[in-house]
C-alpha positions as CSV (number, residue, x, y, z in Angstrom):
1,X,14.7,-13.5,-25.6
2,X,17.0,-10.8,-27.2
3,X,14.9,-7.7,-27.4
4,X,17.8,-5.4,-28.4
5,X,17.1,-2.4,-30.8
6,X,19.5,-0.1,-32.5
7,X,18.4,2.8,-30.2
8,X,19.0,0.6,-27.2
9,X,22.6,-0.2,-28.2
10,X,23.2,3.5,-29.0
11,X,22.1,4.4,-25.4
12,X,24.1,1.5,-24.0
13,X,27.3,2.9,-25.6
14,X,26.5,6.3,-24.1
15,X,25.7,5.0,-20.6
16,X,28.7,2.7,-20.5
17,X,31.0,5.8,-20.3
18,X,33.5,4.0,-22.6
19,X,33.6,0.7,-20.7
20,X,33.0,-2.0,-23.3
21,X,32.1,-4.7,-20.6
22,X,29.1,-2.6,-19.7
23,X,27.6,-2.6,-23.2
24,X,25.2,-5.5,-23.2
25,X,22.2,-6.7,-25.3
26,X,18.7,-6.3,-23.9
27,X,18.0,-9.8,-22.8
28,X,14.5,-10.0,-21.4
29,X,12.5,-12.6,-19.5
30,X,8.9,-13.2,-20.5
31,X,6.5,-15.3,-18.4
32,X,3.2,-16.4,-19.9
33,X,0.2,-17.8,-18.1
34,X,-0.3,-21.4,-19.5
35,X,-4.1,-21.2,-19.1
36,X,-5.0,-17.7,-20.5
37,X,-1.9,-17.3,-22.7
38,X,-1.5,-13.8,-21.3
39,X,2.0,-12.3,-20.8
40,X,2.2,-11.8,-17.0
41,X,5.9,-10.7,-16.7
42,X,8.2,-8.8,-19.1
43,X,11.5,-7.2,-18.2
44,X,15.3,-7.2,-18.5
45,X,17.0,-10.1,-16.9
46,X,19.9,-8.1,-15.7
47,X,18.0,-5.0,-14.5
48,X,17.6,-1.7,-16.3
49,X,19.9,1.3,-15.9
50,X,17.7,4.4,-16.2
51,X,18.6,7.2,-18.6
52,X,21.3,9.7,-17.6
53,X,20.3,13.2,-16.7
54,X,21.8,14.7,-19.9
55,X,19.9,12.3,-22.2
56,X,17.0,13.8,-24.2
57,X,13.6,12.8,-23.0
58,X,11.5,12.3,-26.1
59,X,8.3,11.4,-24.3
60,X,6.5,13.6,-21.8
61,X,5.1,12.6,-18.5
62,X,1.6,13.3,-19.7
63,X,2.0,11.0,-22.7
64,X,3.1,8.0,-20.7
65,X,-0.4,6.8,-19.5
66,X,-1.8,6.6,-23.1
67,X,1.4,4.8,-24.3
68,X,1.2,2.3,-21.4
69,X,-2.5,1.6,-22.1
70,X,-1.6,0.9,-25.7
71,X,1.0,-1.6,-24.4
72,X,-1.8,-3.3,-22.4
73,X,-4.0,-3.4,-25.5
74,X,-1.2,-5.2,-27.3
75,X,-0.8,-7.7,-24.5
76,X,-4.3,-8.3,-23.4
77,X,-6.5,-7.1,-26.2
78,X,-8.6,-4.1,-26.9
79,X,-11.7,-5.6,-25.4
80,X,-10.0,-5.9,-22.1
81,X,-9.0,-2.3,-22.0
82,X,-12.4,-1.0,-23.2
83,X,-14.1,-3.2,-20.6
84,X,-11.8,-1.9,-17.8
85,X,-12.1,1.8,-18.7
86,X,-14.2,2.6,-15.7
87,X,-12.7,0.0,-13.4
88,X,-9.1,1.1,-13.2
89,X,-7.6,3.8,-10.8
90,X,-4.5,4.8,-12.7
91,X,-1.6,5.9,-10.5
92,X,1.4,7.6,-12.1
93,X,4.8,8.2,-10.3
94,X,7.0,10.7,-12.1
95,X,10.4,9.4,-10.8
96,X,12.3,11.7,-13.2
97,X,11.0,14.8,-11.5
98,X,13.1,14.1,-8.4
99,X,15.6,11.4,-9.4
100,X,16.4,12.7,-12.9
101,X,16.4,9.0,-14.1
102,X,14.1,9.4,-17.0
103,X,11.6,6.9,-15.7
104,X,7.8,6.8,-15.0
105,X,5.8,4.2,-13.1
106,X,2.2,3.6,-14.3
107,X,0.0,1.4,-12.1
108,X,-3.7,0.7,-13.0
109,X,-5.4,-0.6,-9.9
110,X,-8.6,-2.5,-10.1
111,X,-11.5,-0.9,-8.2
112,X,-14.9,-2.2,-7.0
113,X,-17.8,-0.1,-5.9
114,X,-15.5,3.0,-6.2
115,X,-12.9,1.5,-3.8
116,X,-9.4,0.6,-5.0
117,X,-8.0,-2.8,-4.4
118,X,-4.6,-2.7,-2.7
119,X,-2.8,-5.3,-4.8
120,X,-5.0,-6.1,-7.9
121,X,-3.0,-4.2,-10.4
122,X,-0.9,-4.0,-13.6
123,X,2.6,-2.4,-13.1
124,X,4.5,-0.8,-15.8
125,X,7.9,0.9,-15.9
126,X,8.3,3.5,-18.7
127,X,11.6,4.9,-20.2
128,X,11.2,8.5,-21.4
129,X,14.3,8.2,-23.6
130,X,13.8,4.8,-25.2
131,X,10.0,5.6,-25.5
132,X,8.9,2.2,-24.4
133,X,7.7,0.1,-21.5
134,X,10.8,-1.6,-20.1
135,X,9.1,-3.6,-17.4
136,X,5.5,-5.0,-17.1
137,X,3.9,-7.1,-14.5
138,X,0.3,-8.4,-14.5
139,X,-0.8,-9.0,-10.9
140,X,-4.6,-9.0,-11.7
141,X,-6.4,-11.8,-9.9
142,X,-9.3,-14.1,-11.0
143,X,-12.1,-11.5,-11.6
144,X,-14.9,-14.1,-10.8
145,X,-13.2,-15.0,-7.5
146,X,-12.7,-11.3,-6.6
147,X,-16.4,-10.7,-7.4
148,X,-17.4,-13.5,-5.0
149,X,-15.1,-12.4,-2.2
150,X,-15.9,-8.6,-2.4
151,X,-19.2,-8.6,-0.6
152,X,-18.8,-6.2,2.3
153,X,-20.0,-2.6,2.3
154,X,-17.6,-0.2,0.5
155,X,-18.7,2.4,3.1
156,X,-16.4,2.3,6.2
157,X,-18.1,1.9,9.5
158,X,-15.4,4.0,11.1
159,X,-13.9,7.2,9.9
160,X,-10.3,7.9,9.0
161,X,-10.1,10.0,12.1
162,X,-11.3,7.1,14.2
163,X,-8.8,4.7,12.6
164,X,-6.0,7.1,13.6
165,X,-7.3,7.3,17.1
166,X,-7.3,3.5,17.3
167,X,-3.7,3.5,16.1
168,X,-2.7,6.2,18.6
169,X,-4.4,4.3,21.4
170,X,-2.3,1.2,20.6
171,X,0.9,3.2,20.5
172,X,0.1,4.9,23.8
173,X,-0.7,1.5,25.4
174,X,2.6,0.1,24.2
175,X,4.7,3.2,25.0
176,X,2.9,5.0,27.9
177,X,5.9,7.0,29.0
178,X,6.9,8.5,25.7
179,X,5.7,11.4,23.6
180,X,6.1,9.9,20.2
181,X,5.0,13.0,18.3
182,X,3.2,11.1,15.6
183,X,2.7,12.6,12.2
184,X,0.8,11.2,9.2
185,X,2.6,10.9,5.9
186,X,1.0,10.7,2.4
187,X,3.4,9.8,-0.4
188,X,1.0,8.2,-2.8
189,X,-2.7,8.0,-3.6
190,X,-3.7,5.1,-1.4
191,X,-1.9,6.0,1.8
192,X,-4.2,7.2,4.5
193,X,-7.1,6.0,2.5
194,X,-9.8,3.3,2.4
195,X,-9.0,0.2,0.3
196,X,-9.9,-3.4,-0.3
197,X,-7.3,-5.6,1.4
198,X,-6.5,-8.4,-1.1
199,X,-3.2,-10.1,-0.4
200,X,-2.7,-13.2,-2.6
201,X,-2.4,-15.5,0.5
202,X,-5.9,-14.4,1.6
203,X,-7.6,-14.4,-1.7
204,X,-6.3,-17.8,-2.8
205,X,-6.4,-19.5,0.6
206,X,-8.2,-22.9,1.0
207,X,-11.0,-21.1,2.8
208,X,-11.0,-17.5,1.6
209,X,-13.0,-15.0,3.7
210,X,-14.7,-11.9,2.3
211,X,-12.1,-9.2,1.3
212,X,-11.8,-6.7,4.1
213,X,-12.3,-3.0,3.8
214,X,-9.4,-1.3,5.5
215,X,-7.8,2.0,6.3
216,X,-4.2,2.2,5.2
217,X,-2.5,4.6,7.5
218,X,1.1,5.7,7.1
219,X,2.9,7.6,9.9
220,X,6.2,8.4,11.5
221,X,7.5,9.6,14.9
222,X,10.0,12.3,15.8
223,X,12.9,9.8,16.1
224,X,12.2,8.4,12.6
225,X,12.0,12.0,11.1
226,X,15.3,13.0,12.7
227,X,17.0,10.1,10.8
228,X,15.2,10.7,7.5
229,X,12.0,12.6,6.9
230,X,10.9,10.0,4.4
231,X,10.9,7.2,7.0
232,X,7.4,5.9,7.8
233,X,5.6,2.9,9.3
234,X,2.2,1.5,8.2
235,X,-0.9,0.5,10.1
236,X,-3.8,-1.5,8.4
237,X,-7.0,-1.2,10.3
238,X,-10.3,-2.9,9.5
239,X,-12.8,-0.2,8.5
240,X,-15.7,-2.2,9.8
241,X,-14.5,-4.2,12.8
242,X,-11.9,-1.6,14.1
243,X,-9.3,-4.4,14.3
244,X,-5.6,-3.6,13.7
245,X,-4.7,-6.1,11.0
246,X,-1.1,-5.2,10.4
247,X,1.3,-3.0,12.4
248,X,5.0,-3.2,12.6
249,X,6.5,-0.5,14.6
250,X,9.5,-0.9,17.0
251,X,8.7,-4.1,19.0
252,X,5.0,-4.2,17.9
253,X,4.5,-6.9,15.3
254,X,0.9,-7.5,14.3
255,X,0.4,-9.4,11.0
């Protein structure tokens, strides 16, 4: 559909830097769940160019969460938002602070027994200049199925420290003659934390198993840091069984 506003076209003319071919209408793609009738995807078909550094931000970072929740109310109804008030762990990324792109990412993650699911979420992309959600994605799973599958204890059997020791033992076993100088990196709220591990392919498999409680560990080595300090690898370790579920590092490929 064409979701072009006068404000959008004004900004397009500014951002085009005088190149008429770059001035386009805001054609968006909307996907609707045929069973529930809920909108599950909304966003520009051709991508969205973020605001320029010199454009005036008319919405503050602090206001975005409430505005995004109002958007969810419009899409899914007030009862949904009120019922989820204590079940969402809301994560905000202030992209504009570092990138100067006028954008904020708001991600409400579902939780159960105080632990956040890794993928059960709603994702929103907010434009501080247009003052609107420009991208929305509903990745929430069937709540009844999630309730049936989340049966394990939310209290980890092993500590975060022990999970790191398990990772380091695996790296030492694989590279016994190297001093990797491992450091742990935390760039968002769930890294180096305990989570429910709920990939779609596991939750909706023919024979789903109880959703695992995991430690999500992010790290890098000296070689990675020398190339770019932001480089990192991820290890996913079962917080009850101690099993390394996922680890891709050099020639290690556990998945």
